[in-house]
C-alpha positions in Angstrom: 0.0 -0.2 0.2 3.2 2.1 1.0 4.0 1.6 -2.8 0.7 2.6 -4.4 0.9 5.9 -2.2 4.3 6.6 -3.1 3.9 6.3 -6.8 0.9 8.9 -6.6 2.5 11.4 -4.8 5.3 11.3 -7.2 2.7 11.5 -10.0 1.6 14.2 -8.5 4.4 16.1 -8.1 5.1 15.2 -12.1 1.7 17.2 -12.5 2.3 19.6 -10.3 5.7 20.7 -12.2 3.9 20.1 -16.0 1.1 22.5 -14.7 3.2 24.9 -13.2 4.7 25.7 -16.4 1.5 26.5 -18.1 -0.7 27.5 -15.6 1.2 29.6 -13.2 1.7 33.1 -15.3 -1.5 32.6 -17.8 -1.1 34.8 -20.4 2.2 37.4 -20.3 1.1 41.1 -20.7 3.5 43.7 -22.1 2.7 46.6 -19.8 3.1 44.4 -16.5 6.8 43.4 -15.3 6.9 39.7 -13.4 7.6 39.5 -10.1 9.1 36.0 -9.0 7.9 33.9 -6.3 10.3 30.8 -4.9 9.2 27.7 -3.7 11.9 25.0 -2.0 10.3 22.1 -0.5 9.4 18.7 -0.9 7.2 17.2 -3.7 8.4 14.0 -3.9 8.5 11.1 -1.4 6.6 10.2 1.4 6.3 13.6 2.6 5.3 14.8 -1.0 1.6 16.1 0.5 3.0 18.9 2.3 4.9 20.4 -0.5 2.9 20.0 -3.4 0.3 21.6 -1.8 2.4 24.5 -1.4 3.2 24.8 -4.8 -0.5 24.1 -6.5 -1.7 26.7 -3.6 0.6 29.4 -5.0 -0.1 28.2 -8.5 -3.5 28.5 -8.0 -3.7 31.8 -6.6 -1.1 33.1 -8.9 -3.2 32.0 -11.6 -6.5 34.2 -10.1 -4.2 37.0 -9.2 -2.7 37.3 -12.7 -6.0 36.6 -14.6 -7.6 39.9 -12.7 -4.7 41.7 -14.0 -2.0 41.6 -11.7 -0.8 42.9 -8.3 -0.7 46.7 -7.5 2.8 47.4 -6.1 3.9 51.2 -5.5 3.2 52.3 -9.0 3.8 49.0 -10.9 1.5 46.3 -12.1 3.2 42.9 -11.4 2.1 39.6 -12.8 2.9 36.6 -10.2 5.7 34.0 -11.8 5.9 30.7 -9.5 9.3 29.2 -9.5 9.6 25.8 -7.8 12.7 23.5 -6.7 11.7 20.1 -5.7 14.2 19.6 -2.4 13.5 15.9 -1.9 13.3 16.5 1.7 17.4 16.5 1.6 19.1 19.7 3.4 21.7 19.9 0.7 19.2 19.9 -2.0 17.2 22.9 -0.1 20.3 24.7 0.1 21.1 24.2 -4.1 17.5 25.3 -4.4 17.7 28.4 -2.0 20.8 29.2 -4.3 19.3 29.1 -7.2 16.7 31.6 -6.0 19.3 33.9 -5.0 20.8 33.4 -8.5 17.7 34.0 -10.0 17.3 37.6 -8.1 14.8 36.2 -6.0 14.0 37.9 -2.3 10.5 35.9 -1.5 10.4 32.5 -0.7 7.7 29.8 0.8 9.1 26.7 2.1 11.1 24.4 3.1 8.5 21.9 4.9 10.9 20.0 7.0 13.2 21.4 10.2 16.3 20.2 8.9 15.9 22.0 5.1 14.9 25.3 7.0 17.5 25.3 9.2 20.2 24.3 6.3 18.7 27.4 4.1 19.2 29.9 6.7 22.8 31.0 5.8 21.8 31.1 2.0 19.0 33.6 2.8 20.7 35.6 5.3 23.6 36.3 3.4 21.4 37.1 -0.2 18.5 39.0 1.2 16.2 36.2 1.0 13.6 36.2 3.3 11.6 32.7 3.7 8.7 30.9 4.8 9.0 27.9 6.2 6.7 25.2 7.3 9.4 23.7 10.3 9.3 24.6 13.7 12.7 24.7 15.5 11.9 28.3 17.3 15.6 29.3 16.7 14.6 30.0 13.3 11.9 32.9 14.4 14.2 34.2 17.0 16.5 37.0 17.5 19.3 37.3 15.9 17.3 34.9 13.1 14.8 37.4 11.2 14.3 36.0 7.4 12.4 33.0 8.2 8.4 33.5 8.8 6.9 30.6 10.1 3.7 30.0 7.5 1.6 27.9 10.1 0.7 27.0 13.5 3.6 25.3 15.3 2.8 21.9 17.0 4.0 23.6 20.3 1.6 25.5 19.8 -1.5 22.9 18.4 0.0 20.0 20.5 -1.3 21.6 23.7 -4.7 22.8 22.1 -5.4 19.2 21.1 -4.4 17.4 24.3 -6.3 20.4 26.1 -9.6 19.8 24.1 -9.4 15.8 24.1 -8.6 15.9 28.0 -11.8 18.0 28.7 -14.2 16.9 26.0 -12.9 13.0 25.5 -11.9 12.3 29.1 -8.2 11.4 27.7 -5.9 10.8 30.9 -2.8 9.1 29.7 -1.0 9.4 26.4 2.0 7.5 24.2 4.0 9.1 21.6 5.4 7.2 18.7 8.0 9.0 16.2 10.3 8.5 13.0 14.2 8.4 13.9 14.6 11.5 12.3 15.2 15.3 13.7 12.0 16.8 12.9 9.2 14.2 14.0 11.9 13.6 17.2 11.8 17.8 18.4 8.2 17.5 17.6 7.7 14.2 20.1 9.7 16.1 23.1 7.6 19.2 22.5 4.4 17.2 23.1 5.7 15.1 25.6 6.5 18.2 27.4 3.2 19.7 26.4 1.3 16.9 27.6 2.6 16.6 31.1 2.1 20.4 31.6 -1.7 19.4 31.2 -1.1 16.9 33.7 -1.6 14.3 31.0 -0.1 10.7 31.9 3.0 9.6 29.4 3.0 5.9 29.2 5.4 5.9 26.8 7.5 8.4 25.1 10.7 6.1 23.5 9.1 4.5 20.5 10.9 5.3 17.0 10.7 4.0 13.7 12.9 4.6 10.2 11.0 6.0 7.8 11.6 3.6 5.2 9.6 1.0 7.5 7.1 -1.6 6.0 5.8 -3.3 9.1 4.9 -1.2 11.8 3.5 -4.2 14.2 6.6 -4.7 15.9 7.2 -1.3 16.2 3.9 -0.4 17.6 3.2 -3.5 19.6 4.8 -2.4 22.9 2.9 0.3 22.6 -0.2 -0.9 22.4 0.2 -2.8 25.1 0.7 0.2 27.4 -2.9 1.1 26.0 -3.2 4.5 26.3 -5.9 6.9 26.5 -4.2 8.6 23.1 -2.0 7.5 20.5 0.3 10.7 19.2 1.8 9.9 15.8 4.7 12.8 16.2 5.5 14.4 12.9 4.1 11.8 10.9 4.7 12.0 6.7 1.7 11.7 5.0 2.5 8.4 3.4 3.3 6.8 6.9 0.4 7.9 8.6 -2.1 5.5 7.1 0.1 2.3 7.6 0.7 3.3 11.4 -3.1 3.7 12.3 -3.8 0.7 10.4 -1.3 -1.6 12.2 -2.5 -0.1 15.5 -5.9 -0.5 14.8 -5.0 -4.3 13.6 -3.6 -4.7 16.7 -6.7 -4.2 18.9 -6.3 -0.4 20.0 -9.3 0.9 20.4 -8.3 4.7 21.5 -7.7 8.4 19.9 -4.6 8.6 17.2 -3.8 12.1 16.7 -0.8 13.7 15.2 0.3 17.7 15.1 1.5 17.3 11.3 -1.7 18.1 8.2 -2.5 15.1 6.5 -3.9 14.3 2.8 -7.5 12.6 3.6 -6.9 10.9 -0.4 -3.9 9.2 1.4 -5.6 8.3 4.1 -8.1 7.1 2.4 -6.4 4.8 0.1 -4.1 3.5 3.2 -6.2 3.1 5.9 -9.9 3.2 4.7 -12.5 3.0 7.3 -9.6 2.1 9.9 -8.5 6.1 9.7 -12.1 7.3 11.1 -11.7 9.0 14.1 -8.0 10.5 13.3 -7.3 13.8 14.5 -4.9 16.2 12.6 -4.1 19.4 11.8 -5.9 21.0 9.3 -6.0 23.9 6.6 -6.9 27.3 8.2 -10.6 27.7 7.1 -13.9 25.8 7.6 -16.9 26.3 5.4 -18.9 28.4 8.3 -15.9 31.2 7.9 -14.7 30.6 4.2 -15.2 33.6 2.2 -15.9 33.6 -1.3 -12.7 34.7 -2.5 -11.9 31.5 -0.3 -14.5 29.3 -2.0 -13.2 30.6 -5.9 -9.8 30.1 -4.9 -10.7 25.9 -3.8 -12.7 26.2 -7.3 -9.6 26.9 -9.2 -7.2 24.7 -7.3 -9.7 21.9 -8.2 -10.0 22.6 -11.8 -6.7 23.0 -12.1 -5.2 20.1 -10.4 -8.7 17.9 -10.4 -8.6 17.4 -6.7 -8.1 19.3 -3.6 -5.7 19.0 -0.7 -7.8 21.1 2.5 -3.8 21.8 4.1 -4.0 24.3 1.1 -6.6 26.1 3.5 -3.4 27.0 5.3 -1.1 27.4 2.3 -2.8 29.5 0.5 -1.6 32.3 3.2 1.7 32.1 2.3 1.8 34.1 -1.3 -0.8 36.3 -0.3 0.8 37.6 2.8 4.3 38.0 1.0 2.1 40.6 -2.0 0.0 42.5 0.4 3.2 43.0 2.6 5.0 44.1 -0.1 2.1 46.3 -1.4 2.5 48.3 1.9 6.0 48.8 1.7 6.4 48.6 -2.1 10.8 49.3 -1.7 10.6 45.7 -0.1 10.6 44.6 -3.6 14.3 44.4 -3.5 15.0 45.3 -0.1 14.0 42.8 2.5 14.6 45.2 5.0 11.8 47.2 4.3 10.1 44.2 4.5 11.0 43.5 7.7 10.1 47.1 9.1 6.7 46.9 7.9 6.0 43.6 9.4 5.5 44.7 13.0 2.7 47.1 12.4 1.3 45.5 9.1 -2.3 44.7 8.7 -5.0 43.8 5.8 -7.9 42.8 5.0 -8.2 38.2 5.2 -9.7 37.6 1.8 -10.1 34.2 3.0 -12.4 34.7 5.6 -15.8 36.3 6.3 -16.1 39.1 8.9 -14.9 43.1 8.2 -12.5 41.8 11.6 -11.1 39.2 9.5 -7.5 40.8 9.1 -3.4 39.5 7.9 -1.4 40.2 10.3 2.0 39.0 11.8 2.3 37.3 15.2 4.6 35.0 17.3 5.6 37.7 19.9 4.7 35.1 22.9 7.0 32.2 21.1 9.4 34.1 19.4 10.0 37.4 21.0 9.1 39.1 17.5 6.9 39.1 14.9 7.7 36.4 12.7 4.8 34.1 12.4 1.9 34.5 9.6 -1.6 34.7 11.6 -3.7 31.8 10.5 -6.5 30.2 12.6 -5.6 26.7 14.3 -8.4 24.3 12.1 -8.3 20.9 13.9 -9.6 18.3 11.8 -10.9 14.8 12.2 -10.8 12.0 9.3 -14.4 10.1 8.6 -15.3 8.6 6.1 -13.0 9.8 3.4 -13.1 13.4 4.2 -11.7 15.4 7.1 -14.5 17.2 9.5 -13.4 20.3 11.7 -13.2 19.2 15.5 -12.5 22.7 16.8 -11.1 26.3 15.6 -8.6 28.2 17.9 -6.0 31.2 17.5 -2.5 31.4 18.7 -0.2 34.9 18.9 
C-alpha cells in the first residue's frame, strides 16, 4: 500500500511541475513586469503532499491574480510567476534550491517544509537577502538574532497543547503515548508534545518508541506501545504516506483509543492506505472551515480543483503565504528589492483577510509570545477529524 501511495505522490509532483509551466502565468501582458516568488520544498517521496500543497496553492492563487490584471505594488503592476524547486526532503538539495533562487534574484521564497531543510538554508537566505516562509518548527529560526524566516503555519508546540487540552476536557483522555520516526523533525515534535502533555497533567506512558522512515511493517514498532493501552496515541511529525500504515497497524493490533498528530495530512492518502480504519484520526487541518470561508476562499478552492483535479484541505493554510508576501509588498513597495523594508513593515502590517468572512478578519504577523518578535503568519488553528474519506472540523482556535 505504501508503494501505491508513493507512486501516486510522485505522479502528483510530476503533474504539479507540468502545470506550473502553463498555469502560473497564463499569458504575458507587455505592460506588466514579472514578480518571481520562489518555492523550495519537498514534492516527492513520503512527505510530498506537504510541498505539493504549497506549490499548487501558489500556482492557483497566482493564476487568479494574473487573470484579474496582476498585482499592484507602488506604481507598478506585476504578473506573479512561481519558481519551484523540489528539495526531496534533503537539506543539501534545499541549500541548492535556495542558491538557485538567489541566482535568479528572487527575494521571497515559500518553504522548506521540514526542520532540517529550513535550518540548512538560513545562511543562504541571510547572505542573499531572502525572506523565506518555512513550515518547520524550531524556535531558533524565528527568534533573534534570526530575522529572515517567517513561520507559515501553527507550530506543533502551539497546536499540540490545544489538541491535548480539548481531548482531555471533551474525551476524558488521561494517558498518552508518543511514536515518531527516527529523524530530527519528528523527534523534536515528540519532545515538544511530551512536555505539553505533562504540563496539562496527562500521564505519558510511552515516549521512546521510534521507527525508520522506510519501515513497511509497523506491527513490531507499535506492539509495545499498544500494550500500554493509552487513551491517546500521538504520531509525532508523521509524514502523510506513513500515517495510514501506522493507523492500520494500530487498529489491527486491537487499539481502540484516539490517534492524533500535529502535522497536516491528506484525506485521499488516508482513504487509500487505511480506509475506514482511519476514522476518528485527528490532525491539524487547513486554516478554514465552511463556516468561516469567504467567497474568495471558495473561488480559490474551485480554481485549485479545476487546475489539479482534486483539492487538499491543507491548502486552506498554504494559500496564505503568497497572499501575505504580496500584501506586505503592497504596503511597503520598496521591499520588492529590499527585504529590510519588508521586515520593518511586518510589525505594524495589517490588511483585510480575503479568505475569511467578516470585516474583522485581518492578515497580520504574530509570534511575539513564542519567538520574541513577529515572525509568524496569523492563520487560524483548525483541527480536523477524519471520517469516511474526508476531514470534518473538530475545533478552531487562534495563537499569538
